[in-house]
Phi, psi and omega in degrees: 000129179260160177293142173296152177306136176094354186263346185293128178278159183301127177079005180241085178249151177081009179283157179243160176262134176261120178281127174273338176224158176280147183261142180303144176071006173277157184298328180270358182305309179304320180296318179293319182292317178293323178300318177294314182300312182301318176303310181296320179292321177289332171296328178290339180117000180276153179252146177276133179295137177284333181283322182217118185283357178264006178243129176243146183214163176211124179243139173252165180290348180270009182082010179269153180211158177223129175239138180232123177243139185227137174218114184056259178238020175255131184238134172240128177245133177212164179152183181249009176250087184296328177296314177296324177294320177297316177297323179294319180296319178298319178300317180290321176302326185281341181251335183226156173280102180228162174219150184271118179266011178084206182296145182294128178243325187205130182205124179047048178080004181248123176274137180241124172245122181255136179230169183299325187262003178159191183234137173247127179245147184208147176244033185301315180297318182292324178292319182290323178295000000 
């Protein structure tokens, strides 16, 4: 990033501006945001999947697990460790402006219906479109 015209002080030519934050709508903004998000999630103790870098996970010795999946600005948190999930949400709330939308209903073109005896997923809307 170069200094805008007319900002150059006497005798100080060719200086650059150092950005302390990424700016909205720049090509590198998503990369910078994901880097920060990834760092915050890993500080909590989740590991990034080697197969898919948009998936983070945590397994405990008691057979409990937590998975976090992210796509652009949509996040899905699932697992069988409800205490760790609540702690993860609080950790994310303390670092980012987020809100909990409740149980998953729709994600990446997949409709999700949750029942006491299981989960039904469907791409009916996607097929109709």
